[in-house]
PALUMMAR-15731 format. One record per residue: x, y, z of N, C-alpha, C in turn; residue in one letter. Coordinates in nm, 2 decimals, always signed. Example, Ala and Ser with C-alpha at 12.3 -4.5 7.8 and 13.67 -1.06 7.14 Angstrom:
BEGIN
MILO     nxx     nyy     nzz    caxx    cayy    cazz     cxx     cyy     czz  residuo
MILO   +1.32   -0.57   +0.78   +1.23   -0.45   +0.78   +1.32   -0.33   +0.78        A
MILO   +1.28   -0.22   +0.71   +1.37   -0.11   +0.71   +1.29   +0.00   +0.79        S
This chain:
BEGIN
MILO     nxx     nyy     nzz    caxx    cayy    cazz     cxx     cyy     czz  residuo
MILO   +2.52   -0.44   +7.98   +2.58   -0.31   +7.98   +2.63   -0.28   +7.84        M
MILO   +2.70   -0.37   +7.77   +2.75   -0.35   +7.63   +2.63   -0.32   +7.54        I
MILO   +2.52   -0.39   +7.56   +2.40   -0.37   +7.47   +2.35   -0.22   +7.49        K
MILO   +2.35   -0.18   +7.62   +2.30   -0.04   +7.65   +2.39   +0.06   +7.58        T
MILO   +2.52   +0.04   +7.59   +2.62   +0.13   +7.53   +2.60   +0.14   +7.37        I
MILO   +2.58   +0.02   +7.31   +2.56   +0.01   +7.17   +2.43   +0.09   +7.13        K
MILO   +2.33   +0.07   +7.21   +2.20   +0.14   +7.18   +2.21   +0.29   +7.19        L
MILO   +2.29   +0.33   +7.29   +2.31   +0.47   +7.31   +2.38   +0.53   +7.19        F
MILO   +2.49   +0.47   +7.14   +2.56   +0.52   +7.02   +2.48   +0.52   +6.90        W
MILO   +2.40   +0.41   +6.88   +2.31   +0.40   +6.76   +2.21   +0.52   +6.77        L
MILO   +2.15   +0.55   +6.88   +2.05   +0.65   +6.90   +2.12   +0.79   +6.86        K
MILO   +2.24   +0.81   +6.91   +2.31   +0.94   +6.88   +2.34   +0.95   +6.73        V
MILO   +2.39   +0.84   +6.67   +2.42   +0.84   +6.53   +2.30   +0.87   +6.45        R
MILO   +2.19   +0.81   +6.48   +2.06   +0.83   +6.41   +2.02   +0.97   +6.42        N
MILO   +2.03   +1.04   +6.53   +2.00   +1.18   +6.55   +2.08   +1.27   +6.46        K
MILO   +2.21   +1.24   +6.46   +2.31   +1.32   +6.39   +2.29   +1.30   +6.24        I
MILO   +2.27   +1.18   +6.19   +2.27   +1.16   +6.05   +2.14   +1.20   +5.98        E
MILO   +2.04   +1.23   +6.06   +1.91   +1.27   +6.00   +1.89   +1.42   +5.98        K
MILO   +1.98   +1.51   +6.04   +1.97   +1.65   +6.03   +2.08   +1.71   +5.96        T
MILO   +2.06   +1.75   +5.83   +2.16   +1.81   +5.75   +2.18   +1.96   +5.78        E
MILO   +2.30   +2.01   +5.77   +2.33   +2.15   +5.79   +2.36   +2.20   +5.65        V
MILO   +2.30   +2.31   +5.61   +2.32   +2.36   +5.48   +2.45   +2.44   +5.47        F
MILO   +2.52   +2.43   +5.36   +2.65   +2.49   +5.34   +2.64   +2.64   +5.36        N
MILO   +2.53   +2.70   +5.33   +2.52   +2.85   +5.35   +2.53   +2.88   +5.50        K
MILO   +2.47   +2.80   +5.58   +2.48   +2.82   +5.73   +2.62   +2.81   +5.78        D
MILO   +2.69   +2.71   +5.73   +2.83   +2.69   +5.77   +2.92   +2.81   +5.71        I
MILO   +2.90   +2.84   +5.59   +2.97   +2.96   +5.53   +2.95   +3.09   +5.60        D
MILO   +2.82   +3.11   +5.65   +2.79   +3.23   +5.73   +2.88   +3.23   +5.85        Y
MILO   +2.89   +3.12   +5.92   +2.98   +3.11   +6.04   +3.12   +3.13   +6.01        Q
MILO   +3.17   +3.07   +5.90   +3.31   +3.08   +5.86   +3.35   +3.22   +5.83        L
MILO   +3.25   +3.31   +5.78   +3.28   +3.45   +5.75   +3.32   +3.52   +5.88        E
MILO   +3.29   +3.47   +5.99   +3.33   +3.54   +6.12   +3.48   +3.54   +6.14        R
MILO   +3.55   +3.45   +6.08   +3.70   +3.44   +6.09   +3.77   +3.56   +6.02        A
MILO   +3.85   +3.63   +6.10   +3.91   +3.75   +6.04   +4.04   +3.72   +5.96        S
MILO   +4.10   +3.61   +5.99   +4.23   +3.58   +5.92   +4.22   +3.46   +5.83        K
MILO   +4.15   +3.35   +5.87   +4.15   +3.23   +5.79   +4.04   +3.14   +5.82        Y
MILO   +3.97   +3.08   +5.72   +3.87   +2.98   +5.74   +3.88   +2.88   +5.64        S
MILO   +3.84   +2.76   +5.67   +3.84   +2.65   +5.58   +3.73   +2.55   +5.61        E
MILO   +3.66   +2.51   +5.50   +3.56   +2.40   +5.51   +3.62   +2.28   +5.43        R
MILO   +3.64   +2.17   +5.50   +3.71   +2.06   +5.45   +3.62   +1.96   +5.37        L
MILO   +3.49   +1.97   +5.40   +3.39   +1.88   +5.33   +3.28   +1.97   +5.27        D
MILO   +3.19   +1.90   +5.20   +3.07   +1.97   +5.15   +2.94   +1.92   +5.21        T
MILO   +2.94   +1.82   +5.29   +2.82   +1.76   +5.35   +2.84   +1.75   +5.50        F
MILO   +2.75   +1.82   +5.57   +2.75   +1.81   +5.72   +2.62   +1.78   +5.78        Y
MILO   +2.62   +1.72   +5.89   +2.49   +1.70   +5.97   +2.51   +1.75   +6.11        T
MILO   +2.40   +1.75   +6.18   +2.41   +1.80   +6.32   +2.31   +1.73   +6.41        T
MILO   +2.30   +1.77   +6.53   +2.21   +1.71   +6.62   +2.15   +1.82   +6.71        C
MILO   +2.06   +1.79   +6.80   +2.01   +1.90   +6.89   +2.11   +1.93   +7.00        D
MILO   +2.09   +2.04   +7.07   +2.18   +2.08   +7.17   +2.20   +1.98   +7.29        Y
MILO   +2.09   +1.92   +7.33   +2.10   +1.82   +7.43   +2.19   +1.70   +7.40        K
MILO   +2.18   +1.65   +7.27   +2.27   +1.55   +7.23   +2.41   +1.59   +7.23        T
MILO   +2.44   +1.71   +7.17   +2.58   +1.77   +7.17   +2.63   +1.78   +7.31        M
MILO   +2.55   +1.83   +7.40   +2.59   +1.85   +7.54   +2.63   +1.71   +7.60        K
MILO   +2.56   +1.61   +7.57   +2.59   +1.47   +7.61   +2.72   +1.43   +7.56        T
MILO   +2.74   +1.45   +7.43   +2.87   +1.41   +7.36   +2.99   +1.48   +7.43        L
MILO   +2.97   +1.61   +7.45   +3.08   +1.69   +7.52   +3.11   +1.64   +7.66        V
MILO   +3.00   +1.60   +7.73   +3.02   +1.56   +7.87   +3.10   +1.42   +7.88        S
MILO   +3.09   +1.34   +7.78   +3.17   +1.21   +7.79   +3.30   +1.21   +7.72        I
MILO   +3.34   +1.33   +7.67   +3.48   +1.34   +7.61   +3.58   +1.33   +7.72        M
MILO   +3.69   +1.25   +7.69   +3.79   +1.22   +7.80   +3.89   +1.33   +7.82        P
MILO   +3.89   +1.44   +7.75   +4.00   +1.54   +7.76   +4.00   +1.62   +7.89        F
MILO   +3.89   +1.62   +7.96   +3.89   +1.69   +8.09   +3.99   +1.62   +8.19        K
MILO   +4.03   +1.49   +8.16   +4.12   +1.42   +8.24   +4.27   +1.46   +8.21        C
MILO   +4.29   +1.52   +8.09   +4.43   +1.55   +8.05   +4.48   +1.67   +8.13        R
MILO   +4.61   +1.68   +8.14   +4.67   +1.79   +8.21   +4.73   +1.89   +8.12        T
MILO   +4.70   +2.02   +8.14   +4.75   +2.13   +8.06   +4.90   +2.14   +8.09        Y
MILO   +4.98   +2.14   +7.98   +5.12   +2.17   +7.99   +5.16   +2.27   +7.89        K
MILO   +5.20   +2.39   +7.93   +5.23   +2.49   +7.84   +5.33   +2.45   +7.73        R
MILO   +5.29   +2.48   +7.61   +5.37   +2.45   +7.49   +5.40   +2.30   +7.47        D
MILO   +5.33   +2.21   +7.54   +5.34   +2.07   +7.52   +5.21   +2.01   +7.50        R
MILO   +5.11   +2.03   +7.58   +4.97   +1.99   +7.56   +4.89   +2.11   +7.62        Y
MILO   +4.86   +2.20   +7.53   +4.79   +2.32   +7.57   +4.66   +2.34   +7.49        D
MILO   +4.60   +2.46   +7.48   +4.47   +2.47   +7.43   +4.45   +2.42   +7.29        C
MILO   +4.55   +2.44   +7.20   +4.53   +2.39   +7.07   +4.53   +2.24   +7.06        D
MILO   +4.61   +2.17   +7.14   +4.61   +2.03   +7.15   +4.47   +1.97   +7.20        D
MILO   +4.42   +2.04   +7.30   +4.29   +2.00   +7.35   +4.18   +2.01   +7.24        F
MILO   +4.18   +2.13   +7.17   +4.08   +2.16   +7.07   +4.09   +2.06   +6.95        A
MILO   +4.22   +2.04   +6.90   +4.23   +1.95   +6.78   +4.20   +1.81   +6.82        Y
MILO   +4.24   +1.76   +6.94   +4.21   +1.62   +6.98   +4.06   +1.61   +7.00        D
MILO   +3.99   +1.70   +7.05   +3.84   +1.70   +7.07   +3.78   +1.69   +6.93        F
MILO   +3.82   +1.77   +6.84   +3.77   +1.77   +6.70   +3.79   +1.64   +6.63        W
MILO   +3.91   +1.59   +6.64   +3.94   +1.46   +6.57   +3.86   +1.34   +6.63        R
MILO   +3.84   +1.34   +6.76   +3.77   +1.24   +6.83   +3.62   +1.24   +6.78        T
MILO   +3.56   +1.35   +6.78   +3.42   +1.36   +6.74   +3.41   +1.33   +6.59        L
MILO   +3.50   +1.38   +6.51   +3.50   +1.35   +6.36   +3.52   +1.20   +6.33        K
MILO   +3.60   +1.14   +6.41   +3.62   +0.99   +6.39   +3.49   +0.91   +6.42        N
MILO   +3.42   +0.96   +6.52   +3.30   +0.89   +6.56   +3.18   +0.93   +6.47        M
MILO   +3.18   +1.06   +6.43   +3.07   +1.11   +6.35   +3.13   +1.20   +6.24        F
MILO   +3.17   +1.14   +6.13   +3.24   +1.21   +6.03   +3.17   +1.34   +5.97        P
MILO   +3.04   +1.34   +5.97   +2.97   +1.45   +5.91   +2.93   +1.56   +6.01        T
MILO   +2.96   +1.53   +6.13   +2.91   +1.63   +6.24   +2.97   +1.77   +6.22        L
MILO   +2.88   +1.87   +6.24   +2.92   +2.01   +6.23   +2.99   +2.05   +6.35        T
MILO   +3.12   +2.02   +6.36   +3.20   +2.06   +6.47   +3.34   +2.10   +6.42        V
MILO   +3.40   +2.20   +6.47   +3.52   +2.25   +6.42   +3.61   +2.31   +6.53        G
MILO   +3.72   +2.36   +6.48   +3.82   +2.43   +6.57   +3.83   +2.58   +6.53        V
MILO   +3.84   +2.66   +6.64   +3.86   +2.80   +6.61   +3.97   +2.86   +6.70        C
MILO   +4.03   +2.96   +6.65   +4.13   +3.03   +6.73   +4.07   +3.17   +6.75        H
MILO   +4.06   +3.21   +6.88   +4.00   +3.34   +6.91   +4.09   +3.43   +6.98        V
MILO   +4.06   +3.56   +6.98   +4.13   +3.66   +7.06   +4.04   +3.70   +7.17        S
MILO   +4.09   +3.70   +7.29   +4.00   +3.75   +7.40   +4.06   +3.88   +7.45        I
MILO   +4.01   +3.99   +7.40   +4.07   +4.12   +7.43   +4.08   +4.16   +7.58        P
MILO   +3.98   +4.13   +7.66   +3.99   +4.18   +7.80   +4.09   +4.10   +7.88        H
MILO   +4.13   +3.98   +7.82   +4.24   +3.91   +7.89   +4.37   +3.92   +7.82        K
MILO   +4.37   +3.98   +7.70   +4.49   +4.00   +7.62   +4.56   +3.87   +7.57        G
MILO   +4.47   +3.77   +7.54   +4.53   +3.64   +7.50   +4.46   +3.59   +7.38        I
MILO   +4.52   +3.49   +7.31   +4.46   +3.41   +7.21   +4.44   +3.27   +7.26        R
MILO   +4.33   +3.20   +7.21   +4.29   +3.08   +7.27   +4.23   +2.99   +7.16        H
MILO   +4.25   +2.86   +7.17   +4.19   +2.76   +7.08   +4.07   +2.70   +7.14        A
MILO   +3.96   +2.69   +7.07   +3.83   +2.63   +7.12   +3.77   +2.55   +7.01        L
MILO   +3.66   +2.48   +7.04   +3.58   +2.41   +6.94   +3.45   +2.49   +6.92        N
MILO   +3.39   +2.47   +6.80   +3.26   +2.53   +6.77   +3.17   +2.43   +6.71        W
MILO   +3.04   +2.46   +6.72   +2.94   +2.36   +6.67   +2.82   +2.44   +6.62        C
MILO   +2.74   +2.38   +6.54   +2.61   +2.43   +6.50   +2.51   +2.32   +6.53        I
MILO   +2.41   +2.34   +6.62   +2.31   +2.24   +6.65   +2.18   +2.28   +6.58        T
MILO   +2.09   +2.19   +6.57   +1.96   +2.21   +6.50   +1.87   +2.31   +6.57        S
MILO   +1.88   +2.32   +6.71   +1.79   +2.40   +6.78   +1.85   +2.53   +6.84        D
MILO   +1.98   +2.52   +6.87   +2.04   +2.64   +6.94   +2.14   +2.71   +6.85        K
MILO   +2.17   +2.66   +6.73   +2.26   +2.72   +6.64   +2.40   +2.72   +6.68        G
MILO   +2.48   +2.83   +6.65   +2.62   +2.83   +6.68   +2.66   +2.85   +6.82        F
MILO   +2.76   +2.78   +6.87   +2.81   +2.80   +7.00   +2.95   +2.75   +7.01        F
MILO   +3.02   +2.78   +7.11   +3.16   +2.73   +7.13   +3.17   +2.63   +7.25        M
MILO   +3.28   +2.55   +7.24   +3.30   +2.45   +7.34   +3.44   +2.47   +7.39        I
MILO   +3.46   +2.47   +7.52   +3.59   +2.48   +7.58   +3.63   +2.33   +7.61        E
MILO   +3.72   +2.27   +7.53   +3.74   +2.13   +7.54   +3.82   +2.09   +7.67        P
MILO   +3.88   +2.19   +7.73   +3.96   +2.16   +7.85   +3.86   +2.13   +7.97        Q
MILO   +3.74   +2.19   +7.97   +3.65   +2.18   +8.08   +3.51   +2.12   +8.04        S
MILO   +3.49   +2.12   +7.91   +3.36   +2.07   +7.86   +3.25   +2.18   +7.87        G
MILO   +3.29   +2.30   +7.90   +3.19   +2.41   +7.91   +3.14   +2.45   +7.77        K
MILO   +3.01   +2.47   +7.76   +2.95   +2.52   +7.63   +2.90   +2.66   +7.66        I
MILO   +2.93   +2.75   +7.56   +2.89   +2.89   +7.58   +2.87   +2.96   +7.45        F
MILO   +2.81   +3.08   +7.45   +2.78   +3.16   +7.34   +2.86   +3.29   +7.35        F
MILO   +2.98   +3.29   +7.30   +3.07   +3.41   +7.33   +3.06   +3.51   +7.22        P
MILO   +3.12   +3.62   +7.25   +3.14   +3.73   +7.16   +3.29   +3.75   +7.13        N
MILO   +3.37   +3.65   +7.13   +3.51   +3.66   +7.10   +3.54   +3.70   +6.96        Y
MILO   +3.65   +3.76   +6.93   +3.69   +3.79   +6.80   +3.75   +3.66   +6.74        K
MILO   +3.69   +3.60   +6.64   +3.74   +3.48   +6.58   +3.84   +3.51   +6.48        I
MILO   +3.96   +3.45   +6.49   +4.06   +3.47   +6.39   +4.07   +3.36   +6.29        E
MILO   +4.06   +3.23   +6.33   +4.07   +3.12   +6.25   +3.95   +3.02   +6.28        V
MILO   +3.89   +2.97   +6.17   +3.79   +2.87   +6.19   +3.81   +2.76   +6.08        M
MILO   +3.81   +2.63   +6.13   +3.82   +2.52   +6.04   +3.71   +2.42   +6.08        I
MILO   +3.65   +2.36   +5.97   +3.55   +2.26   +6.00   +3.58   +2.15   +5.90        I
């Protein structure tokens, strides 16, 4: 069992470390932020959509309980980001704060760029992956 787990993580790491994301592609996405954006590094890599979907599905945050102003959307998003960046430091995944006009709310999500599907967002509370048209206010990678 442990050998299988090690092989899985080696396979994922190999996929991620082989596909570089160009800074111009990241900067293009960061331009979507209306209030603030920040790129913390200059070298990023990515993987295909299927691999990212697998990573999202095994993240433990779906087990956490939402508690308003104690452990809410921004806590989920930043914990998700830190966990993936600890495992894969160059992975093109970040945090964004969006405005959802039809609901009249602001929300924190994660975002990613994959080699085959490009830019999309991740709801860390549920693990849902989607391609939204939300107004992005803040983006950090």
